[in-house]
C-alpha positions in Angstrom: 55.1 -99.4 -3.2 54.4 -98.3 -7.0 50.6 -97.8 -5.4 52.5 -94.7 -3.6 54.5 -93.8 -6.0 51.3 -91.3 -8.1 50.0 -90.0 -5.1 53.6 -89.0 -4.3 53.6 -87.4 -7.7 50.7 -85.5 -7.2 51.5 -84.1 -3.8 54.5 -82.7 -4.8 52.8 -81.1 -8.7 50.2 -79.5 -6.7 51.5 -76.2 -4.5 52.6 -75.7 -7.9 49.4 -75.8 -10.6 47.3 -74.2 -7.3 49.0 -70.6 -8.5 48.9 -71.1 -11.8 45.2 -72.0 -12.0 44.1 -68.8 -9.7 45.9 -66.6 -11.6 44.1 -67.8 -15.0 40.9 -67.6 -13.0 41.8 -63.9 -12.0 43.2 -62.7 -15.2 39.4 -64.0 -16.6 37.8 -61.8 -14.0 39.5 -59.0 -14.5 39.3 -59.2 -18.5 35.6 -60.0 -17.8 35.4 -56.0 -15.9 37.4 -54.5 -18.1 35.0 -54.9 -20.9 32.1 -53.5 -19.1 31.4 -49.7 -18.8 33.4 -48.0 -16.2 30.2 -46.3 -14.9 28.4 -49.5 -15.4 31.0 -50.7 -12.3 30.7 -48.1 -10.6 27.2 -47.7 -9.6 26.8 -51.1 -9.8 29.5 -51.1 -6.2 28.1 -48.2 -5.2 24.3 -49.0 -5.1 24.5 -53.0 -4.9 23.9 -53.1 -1.0 23.0 -49.6 0.0 20.4 -49.1 2.2 18.2 -46.1 1.1 16.3 -46.4 4.2 19.2 -45.9 6.7 20.8 -42.5 7.5 24.5 -43.0 5.5 26.9 -42.6 8.7 29.1 -45.5 10.1 29.1 -43.9 13.5 25.3 -43.3 14.3 26.0 -40.5 16.7 27.9 -38.1 14.5 25.3 -36.2 12.6 24.8 -35.2 9.6 25.3 -31.8 7.9 23.1 -30.1 5.1 24.4 -27.3 3.6 21.9 -25.6 1.8 21.2 -22.3 -0.2 19.0 -20.7 -1.9 18.9 -17.9 -5.3 16.0 -16.1 -5.7 15.1 -16.1 -9.5 11.9 -14.3 -10.2 8.7 -13.1 -7.8 5.8 -14.6 -9.8 3.2 -13.0 -7.9 2.1 -11.3 -4.6 -1.3 -12.1 -3.4 -1.8 -9.2 -0.8 -5.9 -10.5 -0.4 -4.8 -13.7 0.9 -1.5 -13.5 1.9 0.3 -15.6 -0.4 4.0 -15.2 -1.8 4.7 -16.8 -4.7 8.5 -17.0 -5.6 10.9 -19.2 -8.5 14.1 -20.1 -6.7 17.1 -22.1 -7.7 18.1 -24.3 -4.4 20.5 -26.2 -3.5 21.9 -28.6 -1.1 24.7 -30.6 -0.3 25.8 -33.4 2.3 28.5 -36.4 3.2 27.3 -39.9 2.1 29.6 -42.1 4.0 28.1 -44.9 2.1 29.0 -43.4 -1.6 33.2 -43.1 -1.9 35.3 -45.0 -4.2 39.0 -44.8 -5.5 38.9 -42.7 -8.9 41.7 -45.0 -10.0 39.6 -48.3 -9.4 37.2 -46.9 -11.9 39.0 -45.0 -14.6 39.4 -42.0 -13.0 35.7 -41.0 -12.5 35.5 -38.2 -9.9 31.6 -37.9 -9.3 28.6 -39.9 -10.6 25.1 -38.4 -11.5 22.8 -41.5 -10.2 18.9 -41.7 -9.9 17.5 -39.3 -6.5 14.9 -42.4 -5.6 17.9 -44.8 -4.8 20.0 -42.9 -2.1 19.1 -41.2 1.2 18.1 -37.9 1.2 16.9 -35.3 4.0 13.8 -34.5 4.6 14.6 -30.9 4.6 11.2 -28.5 3.6 10.0 -25.3 4.1 7.8 -24.4 6.9 5.5 -21.5 4.9 4.8 -24.4 2.6 0.8 -23.5 1.5 0.6 -24.9 -1.8 2.7 -27.2 -4.0 4.3 -25.4 -6.5 4.8 -25.9 -10.7 8.1 -27.0 -10.0 10.0 -29.8 -12.6 11.4 -32.7 -11.4 14.8 -33.0 -11.4 16.0 -36.7 -11.2 19.4 -37.2 -10.5 21.8 -36.5 -7.5 25.6 -35.6 -8.0 28.2 -37.5 -6.3 31.4 -37.1 -5.3 34.8 -39.6 -5.2 34.8 -38.9 -1.7 30.9 -38.3 -0.4 29.5 -35.1 -1.3 26.4 -35.6 -2.5 24.9 -32.5 -4.8 21.3 -31.9 -4.6 20.1 -28.9 -7.2 16.6 -28.2 -8.6 14.5 -25.1 -9.2 11.1 -24.6 -7.0 8.5 -22.7 -7.3 7.8 -21.6 -3.8 4.3 -20.8 -3.0 4.5 -19.5 1.3 2.5 -17.9 3.4 3.5 -14.6 4.2 2.2 -11.8 6.5 1.9 -8.4 4.2 2.2 -5.4 5.5 -0.2 -2.7 2.6 0.0 0.8 4.1 2.6 1.7 2.6 1.3 0.9 -0.4 2.3 1.7 -3.4 6.0 2.6 -2.2 5.9 -0.7 0.6 8.5 -3.2 1.8 7.8 -6.9 2.3 10.0 -9.2 4.0 8.9 -13.1 3.7 11.0 -15.5 5.3 12.0 -19.0 3.9 12.8 -21.3 7.3 14.6 -24.5 5.9 14.0 -27.5 8.8 14.0 -30.6 8.9 10.6 -31.9 9.5 11.6 -35.3 11.9 14.9 -35.6 13.0 16.5 -33.3 15.3 19.4 -31.5 15.4 21.7 -34.6 17.2 20.4 -36.5 13.6 20.6 -33.7 11.0 22.2 -30.2 11.2 21.4 -27.2 9.0 24.7 -24.6 8.1 24.6 -21.7 5.1 26.8 -22.8 1.7 28.1 -19.9 1.3 28.7 -16.7 3.7 26.2 -14.3 4.0 27.2 -12.0 2.5 26.9 -13.4 -1.5 23.8 -14.7 -0.4 22.9 -11.3 0.8 23.3 -9.5 -2.6 23.1 -11.8 -4.8 20.9 -10.7 -8.0 22.9 -12.6 -10.9 19.5 -14.2 -12.1 16.8 -12.3 -10.7 14.3 -11.0 -13.5 14.2 -7.1 -12.5 11.8 -6.6 -15.3 8.5 -6.7 -12.7 6.8 -5.1 -10.5 8.6 -6.2 -7.0 12.9 -5.0 -6.9 14.6 -7.3 -4.6 16.8 -5.2 -1.6 18.5 -8.2 -0.4 18.1 -12.0 1.3 18.8 -12.2 4.9 20.2 -15.3 6.4 19.7 -16.6 10.1 20.3 -19.5 11.9 18.9 -20.7 15.1 17.8 -23.7 16.8 14.4 -23.9 18.2 12.5 -27.1 20.3 8.8 -28.6 20.0 9.6 -30.0 23.4 11.4 -30.6 26.1 14.2 -32.7 25.4 14.2 -32.1 21.3 16.0 -29.5 19.5 15.7 -28.6 16.1 17.6 -27.0 13.7 16.6 -24.0 11.0 17.9 -22.2 8.5 15.9 -18.7 7.5 16.3 -17.0 4.4 14.2 -13.4 4.3 13.7 -12.0 0.7 13.5 -7.8 1.1 11.2 -6.9 -1.6 9.9 -3.5 -2.6 7.5 -2.2 -4.9 7.9 0.0 -8.2 5.5 2.4 -7.4 5.1 4.7 -10.6 2.5 2.4 -12.4 0.3 3.3 -9.9 1.6 6.4 -9.7 0.5 7.5 -12.9 -3.6 5.6 -12.4 -4.4 6.1 -9.0 -2.6 9.4 -7.6 -2.5 12.1 -10.7 -5.7 11.2 -11.7 -7.2 12.1 -8.0 -4.7 14.8 -7.8 -6.4 16.4 -10.5 -9.8 16.5 -9.1 -8.5 17.7 -5.8 -6.5 21.1 -7.8 -9.9 21.1 -9.8 -12.1 21.6 -6.1 -9.5 24.2 -5.5 -9.9 26.0 -8.2 -13.3 25.7 -8.0 -13.0 28.3 -5.0 -12.6 31.3 -7.5 -16.5 31.3 -9.1 -18.2 33.5 -7.2 -20.1 32.2 -4.3 -23.5 34.1 -5.5 -24.1 32.3 -8.6 -25.3 29.1 -8.4 -22.7 27.3 -10.9 -20.4 26.6 -8.0 -22.9 24.0 -6.2 -23.1 22.2 -9.5 -19.6 22.2 -10.5 -18.9 20.5 -6.7 -21.4 18.2 -7.0 -20.3 16.8 -10.5 -16.8 16.7 -9.0 -18.1 14.4 -6.5 -19.2 12.2 -8.8 -16.9 11.5 -11.1 -14.3 11.4 -7.8 -17.5 8.5 -6.5 -16.5 7.1 -10.3 -12.9 6.8 -10.1 -12.8 5.1 -6.8 -15.5 2.1 -8.4 -12.7 1.6 -10.9 -10.3 2.1 -8.3 -11.3 0.2 -5.7 -10.3 -3.8 -8.3 -6.8 -2.4 -8.5 -6.1 -1.2 -4.7 -4.3 -4.6 -2.8 -7.0 -5.4 -0.1 -6.8 -7.9 2.8 -8.6 -8.7 5.4 -7.6 -7.3 8.4 -5.8 -3.9 6.9 -6.3 -1.7 4.0 -3.8 0.7 2.4 -3.1 4.4 3.5 -4.1 5.2 -0.3 -6.7 2.9 -1.0 -2.7 -2.7 8.8 -0.9 -5.9 8.8 2.5 -6.8 10.3 5.7 -8.1 8.8 7.8 -10.5 9.8 10.7 -7.8 10.3 10.9 -4.6 8.5 14.4 -3.6 7.0 16.6 -1.2 8.2 18.3 1.3 5.7 19.1 4.1 4.1 19.0 6.0 0.9 22.6 5.7 0.5 23.4 2.6 2.4 23.0 -1.2 2.3 23.7 -2.5 5.6 20.3 -4.7 6.6 19.3 -5.6 10.2 18.5 -9.1 11.1 13.7 -9.0 11.5 12.6 -9.5 15.0 11.4 -13.4 15.5 8.5 -12.9 16.2 5.2 -10.1 14.9 3.4 -7.3 15.8 -0.2 -7.0 15.9 -1.7 -5.7 13.1 -3.0 -2.1 13.4 -7.1 -2.3 12.3 -7.8 0.6 9.6 -11.5 0.3 8.5 -12.9 0.7 4.6 -12.0 -1.0 1.5 -11.4 2.0 -0.8 -8.0 3.4 1.1 -7.4 6.0 3.8 -6.2 8.5 0.7 -8.3 8.5 -1.1 -11.3 8.1 1.5 -9.6 11.3 2.9 -9.9 12.8 -0.7 -14.0 12.2 -0.9 -13.9 13.8 2.4 -12.4 16.6 1.3 -14.8 17.5 -1.4 -17.8 17.2 0.8 -16.5 19.3 2.8 -15.4 21.4 0.2 -19.5 21.3 -0.7 -21.2 21.8 2.7 -19.0 25.0 2.3 -19.9 26.4 -0.9 -23.5 25.6 0.4 -23.5 27.6 3.6 -21.9 30.6 1.5 -24.9 30.5 -1.5 -26.9 29.7 1.2 -26.0 33.3 3.0 -25.4 35.6 0.1 -29.1 33.8 -1.5 -30.9 37.4 -2.3 -34.2 36.9 -0.3 -37.3 40.0 0.4 -37.6 38.8 4.3 -34.2 38.8 4.8 -32.9 39.5 8.1 -30.8 42.4 8.6 -26.8 41.1 9.7 -27.2 40.4 13.5 -24.5 44.1 15.2 -21.7 40.8 16.3 -22.3 38.8 13.8 -20.8 42.1 11.4 -17.7 43.0 14.1 -16.9 39.2 13.5 -17.0 39.2 10.3 -16.4 42.3 8.8 -13.8 44.5 11.0 -11.5 41.8 13.2 -11.7 38.5 10.0 -11.3 40.9 7.2 -8.1 42.2 9.2 -7.1 39.1 10.3 -7.3 38.1 6.3 -5.3 41.5 5.4 -8.8 42.2 3.1 -8.8 45.7 5.1 -12.3 46.9 6.8 -15.2 46.2 5.2 -17.2 49.7 4.2 -20.1 50.1 7.0 -23.2 50.6 5.5 -25.0 53.7 5.7 -29.1 53.3 6.2 -31.4 54.8 9.1 -32.4 52.2 11.6 -36.5 50.7 10.7 -38.0 53.4 13.0 -36.3 56.5 11.3 -37.5 54.8 8.0 -41.2 54.4 9.1 -41.0 58.3 10.5 -39.8 59.6 6.9 -43.0 58.8 4.9 -44.8 61.6 8.0 -41.7 64.6 7.4 -41.8 64.4 3.5 -39.6 67.3 2.2 -39.9 68.9 -1.2 -42.8 67.6 -3.1 -45.7 66.6 -0.2 -44.4 69.7 1.8 -47.5 71.4 1.5 -49.5 67.9 2.6 -49.5 68.2 6.0 -51.9 71.6 5.9 -54.5 69.6 3.5 -54.9 66.5 5.3 -58.7 65.4 4.5 -61.7 68.3 3.3 -62.4 69.6 6.3 -58.7 71.0 6.4 -60.1 73.2 3.2 -62.9 74.6 4.7 -61.2 75.6 7.7 -58.6 78.5 5.1 -59.7 81.4 6.3 -61.0 83.7 3.9 -60.1 87.0 3.4 -61.7 89.6 1.3 -58.6 89.7 -1.0 -57.8 85.9 -0.8 -58.8 83.7 -4.2 -61.7 81.5 -4.0 -60.9 77.8 -2.8 -60.4 75.5 -4.9 -62.9 72.9 -6.4 -63.7 70.1 -3.6 -62.7 67.6 -6.8 -59.6 69.1 -7.5 -58.5 68.9 -3.8 -59.0 65.3 -3.5 -57.5 64.4 -6.5 -53.6 66.0 -5.3 -54.9 64.0 -2.1 -55.2 61.0 -3.8 -52.0 61.6 -6.2 -49.9 63.0 -2.7 -50.5 59.4 -1.4 -49.6 57.3 -4.3 -46.7 58.9 -4.5 -45.7 58.5 -0.8 -46.4 54.7 -1.4 -44.6 54.5 -4.8 -41.5 56.5 -1.6 -42.4 54.0 0.5 -42.0 50.8 -2.2 -38.3 51.9 -3.4 -37.0 52.2 0.4 -38.2 49.0 1.1 -36.2 47.6 -1.8 -33.4 49.6 -1.0 -33.5 47.8 2.4 -33.7 45.0 1.3 -30.9 45.6 -0.9 -28.7 47.0 1.7 -29.4 43.9 3.6 -28.7 41.5 0.5 -25.6 43.5 -0.2 -24.6 43.3 3.6 -25.0 39.2 3.6 -22.5 39.2 0.4 -20.3 41.2 2.3 -19.8 38.8 5.5 -20.6 35.2 2.6 -17.5 37.0 1.0 -15.3 37.8 4.1 -16.3 33.6 5.3 -15.5 32.7 1.7 -12.7 33.4 1.7 -11.6 32.5 5.7 -12.8 28.9 4.7 -11.0 28.9 1.1 -7.9 29.8 3.1 -8.5 26.9 5.7 -9.4 24.7 3.6 -6.6 25.1 1.4 -3.8 24.8 4.2 -6.2 21.4 5.3 -5.3 20.3 1.9 -2.1 21.3 1.7 -1.2 19.9 5.2 -2.6 16.2 4.3 -0.3 16.4 1.3 3.0 17.4 2.9 2.2 14.3 5.5 1.7 11.4 2.5 5.4 12.8 0.8 6.7 13.2 3.9 5.2 9.5 5.3 6.0 8.0 1.6 9.6 9.3 0.9 10.4 7.8 4.6 9.2 4.5 3.6 10.3 4.4 0.2 13.7 4.8 1.8 13.7 2.8 4.6 
């Protein structure tokens, strides 16, 4: 009986001693836990058994929705030749991680925590248009809310391929897309949505640097689903960055010098056509314009498939709006084929040089017509009627005074008529005529033979001089006729040239105005 007494006493005391020991142990653990910082305890609580290689959902049938947002900070470079756009954006995304949740009351009321990005699951959201790795700063942390929302903010220097349309340069509007999509996961695993409302994203210029060459017009958004295979469907979110070039620099440095040279070419038509100065003046202008184009060729944008109008590629889409309107339409999903446009200098400058060449050719033609030549043929009758009568009336110049000139046959007969001075030359044709003069009693004696020969030689010299003067006057009259014809044709061609220049200028100004406000 005495041996069973201690065992019975121990059995009675165990129920009382065990709760006290458990209480002491719990108190020691709580004291140990409260001595560590709350951030440590929370980090250990979240990451101790975390599997970053597994999509963070408890039910694998439910997709993870990634909400994204883009804010354009700056347009760094637009490379028209390589069709590359470099932008600097602020990129934001968030998703819900069901394995990163806690009760704030257990951890000193902590509601959010920054943890390393490498320690948790991150979606594989990439930009499809990426062509190069930009110099983006590395942000190694993300914010995690107590209900499991993970916020990933990072700045990105984005180097993307873009179909740049330079035909409207320098009044061009470019529309480049940034397509965010999961590279591997289908829409059953990862879905993409927009963080903010499309209207807020569209006109958000709060952080955009607005002092460069390009002006940000809008950022359009579009969500769509596409399938690479029959059974796989992917989600993507497109951001269309619509930018417009500021044309003041190019207008001052490219357009104004070209306009000044064209104005001087027009003024050159007021030089007399019979002088050779007009040809040398226009050749000097053409040479100066060629040197100007050599300098300009390095400034103008160029692509392998197109050339600017002032100097066609295609757009992913064209924005539509008015001067006082902010309404933009979403671009079409496909790109139209570009229109070929030959040349490297630009249609505008090529046409201007062509006009200078035409002006020089017109000047050479007129100078050739009015150039005085001794063997120049008379103006044909049909050309005289066409130019001096009809074209003169058409240009309101009045009918040109006709030249009063005898035909060539009558000119040759004048030497035989010899009025006034040579009236008696027909009666003294030679020595035999002198001998045939009747000799009367009262008639004076005939002049000596030597005197008659001298008079005959003098008359022949006078006839030769008169014939030479008549020929020279005839050639001068022919030259004056050609000068009148050349003057009328010069005015006609000048007005046609002026109308061509004005029509070309009005067309360009109209097109640039339409492009600038559309």
